[in-house]
C-alpha positions in Angstrom: -19.5 -150.3 50.3 -19.0 -153.1 53.1 -16.2 -154.6 51.0 -14.5 -151.1 51.0 -15.2 -150.7 55.2 -13.4 -154.1 55.4 -10.7 -153.7 53.4 -10.3 -150.2 54.6 -10.2 -151.6 58.4 -7.7 -154.1 57.7 -5.2 -152.1 56.2 -5.6 -149.5 58.8 -4.7 -152.2 61.1 -7.9 -152.4 63.3 -8.5 -155.9 62.4 -5.9 -158.6 63.9 -5.5 -161.5 61.1 -2.9 -163.9 62.8 -3.7 -165.2 66.4 -0.2 -167.1 67.3 -1.8 -167.8 70.6 -1.7 -171.3 72.0 -4.5 -172.7 74.8 -2.1 -173.0 77.5 -1.7 -169.2 79.5 1.5 -168.1 79.4 3.4 -168.6 83.2 5.8 -165.4 83.3 6.6 -163.5 80.7 7.0 -164.2 77.1 7.9 -162.6 73.8 6.7 -163.6 70.1 8.6 -162.1 66.9 7.1 -163.1 63.1 5.6 -162.3 60.3 2.0 -163.1 58.6 1.4 -163.4 54.6 -1.7 -162.0 53.7 -4.1 -162.4 50.4 -3.2 -158.9 49.0 -7.1 -157.2 48.6 -6.2 -154.6 46.5 -4.2 -156.8 44.3 -4.0 -155.6 40.3 -4.6 -159.1 38.6 -1.1 -160.9 39.3 0.8 -158.1 40.8 1.8 -158.2 44.4 -0.8 -161.2 45.5 -0.1 -161.3 49.0 0.9 -158.7 51.6 3.7 -158.9 54.6 2.8 -157.7 57.9 5.4 -157.8 60.9 3.9 -159.7 64.2 5.0 -158.9 67.7 3.8 -159.3 70.8 4.5 -159.7 74.8 2.3 -162.1 77.4 2.8 -162.5 80.7 0.3 -164.5 83.2 0.1 -167.0 86.1 -0.7 -170.2 83.8 -4.5 -169.4 84.2 -5.2 -165.5 83.2 -2.7 -164.1 80.6 -2.3 -160.6 79.6 -1.2 -160.0 76.4 -0.1 -157.0 73.8 0.4 -157.4 70.3 1.7 -155.4 67.4 0.5 -156.1 63.9 0.1 -152.5 62.3 -2.6 -151.8 65.0 -1.8 -152.2 68.3 -4.1 -155.3 70.4 -4.5 -155.4 73.9 -6.3 -158.2 75.1 -6.2 -161.6 77.8 -6.7 -165.3 77.9 -8.2 -166.9 80.6 -7.5 -171.0 80.7 -11.3 -172.5 81.2 -10.2 -176.3 81.2 -7.0 -178.2 80.2 -6.7 -177.4 76.4 -9.1 -174.6 76.4 -9.4 -171.0 76.8 -11.5 -167.6 76.2 -9.4 -165.2 74.4 -10.4 -161.6 73.7 -8.8 -158.3 72.9 -9.5 -154.3 71.8 -7.6 -152.8 68.9 -6.7 -149.8 68.2 -5.0 -148.5 64.5 -1.4 -147.3 64.3 -1.0 -143.2 64.5 -0.9 -141.9 60.9 -0.6 -138.3 59.7 -3.2 -138.8 57.1 -6.1 -140.5 59.4 -9.2 -138.0 60.2 -10.1 -139.1 63.8 -12.3 -136.0 64.2 -15.3 -138.2 64.6 -13.4 -140.9 66.5 -11.0 -143.5 66.6 -11.8 -147.0 64.7 -11.8 -149.9 66.7 -12.2 -153.7 67.1 -13.2 -155.8 69.4 -12.9 -159.6 69.3 -13.6 -162.9 70.9 -12.5 -166.3 70.3 -11.7 -169.9 71.6 -8.6 -171.2 71.7 -8.8 -175.2 71.8 -6.6 -177.8 71.5 -3.2 -178.7 73.3 0.2 -180.7 72.9 1.3 -178.9 69.8 -1.7 -178.3 68.2 -4.6 -175.8 68.4 -8.0 -174.5 66.6 -9.3 -170.7 67.3 -12.9 -169.5 66.0 -13.0 -166.0 66.6 -15.6 -163.2 66.0 -14.8 -159.4 65.4 -16.9 -156.4 65.9 -15.6 -153.5 64.2 -16.7 -150.1 64.7 -15.9 -146.9 61.9 -16.8 -143.6 63.5 -17.6 -140.5 60.8 -19.9 -140.2 58.0 -18.5 -143.0 55.5 -18.0 -145.2 58.6 -20.6 -147.9 60.2 -19.9 -151.4 62.1 -19.4 -154.5 60.7 -19.0 -157.9 61.8 -16.0 -160.4 60.7 -15.6 -164.4 61.6 -12.3 -166.0 61.4 -11.2 -169.2 61.8 -7.2 -169.9 62.3 -5.3 -173.4 63.2 -1.8 -173.6 64.1 0.9 -175.8 64.9 3.7 -174.9 67.9 6.8 -176.1 69.9 8.2 -174.5 73.1 10.1 -172.2 70.7 7.9 -171.3 67.4 4.3 -171.3 66.4 3.0 -171.4 62.9 -0.7 -171.0 61.4 -2.8 -170.7 58.7 -6.0 -169.0 59.1 -8.8 -167.4 57.1 -11.1 -164.0 58.1 -14.8 -163.8 56.5 -16.6 -160.5 56.0 -19.4 -161.7 54.2 -20.4 -162.8 50.9 -17.2 -163.6 48.8 -15.1 -161.1 51.1 -12.1 -163.9 52.4 -8.7 -162.8 53.4 -6.3 -166.0 54.0 -3.4 -165.9 56.3 -0.2 -167.7 56.7 2.1 -167.0 59.7 5.1 -168.2 61.6 7.0 -166.5 64.8 9.7 -167.2 67.3 8.7 -167.3 71.0 11.1 -166.3 73.5 11.0 -166.9 77.4 7.9 -169.1 79.1 5.8 -170.9 76.8 3.9 -174.2 77.0 
């Protein structure tokens, strides 16, 4: 049952897969456009072993505090707070995209994430924890743990990551994006 809850959450867009954020907070407006390839939890043998997810983000900040909005199926609003050079606290709230098939009469599924962004000079590591709540009779709540690492330049960013939901439930990801505007 736990596995199905995690898979439904991922596919409903409630859990952000890619981090694609650096330890430095934005100075001014910044846009990011990219994509993520994730291992497909519903793959049938060798058919469609990976699934693509588009990624779009906007961030604005003063170099210490950054507000960001990401779209990767679900809509994530968040903030990043620079703790020290090369270290930031990153947190957000993700809501699933509207769907005519979704029954949200019991409430809207939601995910809250909290992570650290560590690194600098073109490299970062981000351990992250997600709390996911699914309302309704078949729902519940779950904890997921993620770890991603990336390389970045002023106009690009690349990342590999893993999302763990317990036991053998691992989702691997490979992401890449172009960045426009102010960046580190």
